[in-house]
C-alpha positions in Angstrom: -0.3 -0.2 0.2 1.0 3.4 -0.5 1.6 4.0 3.1 4.2 1.0 3.4 6.7 3.8 1.9 6.7 5.8 4.9 8.5 2.7 6.6 9.9 0.8 3.8 14.1 0.6 3.2 14.6 1.2 -0.5 17.2 0.6 -2.2 18.7 1.5 -6.1 21.1 -1.3 -7.4 22.5 -1.4 -10.7 20.9 -4.1 -12.3 23.8 -5.7 -14.3 25.9 -8.5 -13.0 29.4 -8.9 -11.7 31.1 -9.7 -14.1 35.1 -10.4 -14.9 37.5 -7.8 -16.5 40.6 -7.1 -17.7 42.3 -9.3 -20.3 43.3 -11.5 -18.6 40.0 -11.9 -16.2 42.5 -11.5 -13.2 39.8 -8.0 -11.8 36.1 -8.3 -10.4 33.4 -5.7 -11.3 30.5 -5.1 -9.4 28.3 -2.4 -7.3 28.3 -3.1 -3.5 31.9 -4.7 -3.1 33.3 -2.0 -0.6 32.4 -3.6 1.7 30.9 -7.2 1.0 34.5 -8.1 0.1 35.8 -8.4 3.1 32.3 -8.8 4.9 31.7 -12.3 2.4 36.1 -13.0 2.9 35.4 -13.0 7.3 32.9 -14.9 7.1 34.3 -17.8 5.3 37.6 -17.2 7.2 36.4 -18.0 10.5 34.6 -20.8 9.2 37.8 -22.5 8.0 40.2 -21.6 10.3 39.2 -24.9 12.7 38.4 -25.6 16.3 39.8 -23.3 18.8 40.9 -22.3 22.6 40.4 -18.9 22.0 36.8 -17.5 21.5 36.6 -16.2 17.7 34.1 -13.7 16.1 33.6 -12.0 13.4 30.9 -9.5 13.1 29.0 -6.8 10.7 28.0 -3.6 11.4 25.1 -1.6 9.7 25.5 1.9 8.1 29.6 3.2 8.5 29.1 5.3 5.2 27.0 7.5 7.6 28.9 7.5 10.2 28.4 4.2 12.5 25.0 5.6 14.0 21.5 4.1 15.1 22.1 0.8 18.0 23.5 -1.6 14.6 26.5 0.9 13.6 29.9 0.4 15.4 29.6 3.9 17.5 27.3 2.1 19.4 27.0 -0.6 22.5 25.7 -3.3 20.1 29.5 -4.9 20.9 29.5 -4.7 24.8 25.5 -5.7 24.5 26.9 -9.3 21.7 29.8 -10.2 24.3 27.3 -9.9 27.5 25.2 -12.4 25.6 28.0 -14.7 25.2 29.7 -14.2 28.8 26.0 -15.3 30.1 25.7 -18.2 28.3 29.1 -19.3 30.5 27.6 -18.0 33.3 29.9 -15.3 33.8 27.6 -12.6 33.6 29.5 -9.6 35.3 30.5 -6.1 34.6 34.2 -6.9 35.5 34.3 -9.6 33.0 33.0 -8.2 30.1 35.0 -4.8 30.3 38.5 -7.1 30.5 36.6 -9.1 27.9 36.5 -6.9 25.5 39.7 -5.2 26.6 41.8 -8.9 26.1 40.1 -9.1 22.9 42.2 -8.5 19.2 40.4 -6.8 16.3 40.7 -6.5 12.0 39.0 -3.8 11.6 38.1 -5.4 7.6 37.6 -3.1 5.8 38.5 -1.7 2.1 41.1 0.3 1.1 41.5 2.8 -2.1 43.9 1.0 -4.8 46.2 3.3 -6.6 44.0 4.3 -10.2 46.5 5.4 -12.9 43.9 7.9 -14.9 43.9 9.9 -10.9 47.2 8.8 -9.5 47.7 12.6 -8.3 45.2 12.0 -5.1 47.8 8.9 -4.2 51.2 9.4 -2.9 52.1 6.1 -4.7 54.7 4.3 -2.0 52.5 4.9 0.6 49.2 3.7 -1.9 47.2 0.1 -1.9 48.4 -0.9 -5.4 45.9 -3.9 -7.2 47.5 -7.4 -6.9 49.5 -7.1 -4.8 48.0 -8.1 -1.8 45.7 -7.7 1.3 45.7 -3.9 2.5 47.8 -3.5 6.2 46.9 0.6 6.8 48.3 1.1 9.9 45.9 4.4 10.6 43.1 6.3 8.8 41.4 9.8 9.2 41.8 13.2 6.8 44.6 15.6 7.3 46.7 12.7 8.2 45.8 10.7 11.2 42.9 12.9 12.6 39.7 11.1 13.4 40.9 7.9 13.3 42.9 5.0 15.3 46.1 4.4 15.0 47.2 0.7 16.0 49.8 -0.3 18.6 53.1 -1.4 16.4 53.3 -4.0 18.6 49.8 -5.2 17.6 50.7 -5.0 13.3 53.6 -6.7 14.2 52.2 -9.5 15.4 50.0 -9.6 12.0 52.3 -9.4 10.1 54.1 -12.5 11.1 50.6 -14.0 11.3 50.6 -13.2 7.6 54.3 -14.4 6.8 53.0 -17.3 8.9 51.0 -18.5 6.1 52.2 -17.3 3.3 50.0 -14.1 2.7 50.7 -11.7 0.1 50.2 -7.6 2.3 50.8 -5.1 1.6 51.2 -1.8 3.8 49.2 1.0 2.6 47.3 4.9 3.7 44.0 6.9 2.4 45.6 9.0 0.1 47.6 12.0 0.5 47.6 14.4 3.2 45.0 16.9 2.8 43.5 15.6 -0.3 42.7 12.1 -0.1 41.3 10.0 3.3 38.4 8.3 5.0 37.5 6.6 7.9 36.6 3.2 9.2 34.9 1.7 12.6 38.4 0.8 13.5 38.6 4.1 16.7 35.4 3.2 17.7 36.1 -0.1 18.9 39.5 0.7 20.3 37.5 2.0 22.8 37.0 -1.2 24.4 40.8 -1.1 25.1 41.8 -3.4 23.1 43.7 -4.1 20.0 42.2 -3.1 16.9 43.9 -2.5 12.7 41.9 -2.1 9.4 42.8 -5.0 7.0 41.1 -4.9 3.0 41.0 -5.4 0.2 42.0 -2.3 -2.2 38.9 -1.7 -4.7 39.2 0.8 -8.0 36.3 3.4 -8.5 35.1 3.1 -4.4 31.5 3.9 -3.9 30.2 3.7 -7.8 28.2 1.8 -9.4 30.4 -0.7 -10.6 33.6 -1.3 -8.2 36.4 -3.0 -8.9 39.2 -5.6 -7.0 41.4 -7.9 -7.9 41.0 -11.5 -7.6 44.4 -12.6 -5.8 43.4 -9.7 -3.6 40.4 -10.6 -2.6 41.4 -14.5 -2.3 44.9 -13.1 0.2 42.0 -11.2 2.1 40.9 -14.2 2.9 44.3 -15.9 4.1 45.0 -13.0 6.1 41.8 -13.1 8.5 42.3 -17.1 8.6 46.0 -16.7 9.7 44.4 -13.4 12.1 41.9 -16.6 13.5 44.7 -18.9 13.4 47.9 -17.2 15.5 46.0 -14.0 17.0 
């Protein structure tokens, strides 16, 4: 009914299907890869990482592109509420246990990075930018104007991630988010870091981000999966 449009959530998306891109079909193009590509890789890596004595969790947050507001965004206590429910299942339901559990956790902020586009090379610092086909991007800090309004991961935690990736022969690269005062962007990492846990950004480089036809390298997508799997196994 017409009244239903008042409460309906409607989305317009391109009608075309995802497709192979490139002479050697080494890329995949399609809408919404930011951030479904990391979400799927994280979920599949969790399933394939095997059993462990350490609790492992993957969470999918809503509303990241509008500041992570709302009761299902990372800038809420949704993670706190979810972990509290798990703790209660173990019969350990007290606030100190919840706080200590969160602070003792390690977290990958699985979000894409901007791949270097030769047509817009002036917006990137090529020595510190993500390159297509070079593997998953490990991003120590995001932000705008440098590190503004972002989380910066501790050096020791970044080193542990590097070692985990190298142990499983993950192809990875370090990357920032564009030139200072020209590029920039943010992720949910700064909201998660408020719980006291170690957090670092790690995700697939993407061309034409936020366009109707985003492009990723199949090799980068695969190594995003292997990076997350190594993280679950060793950290």
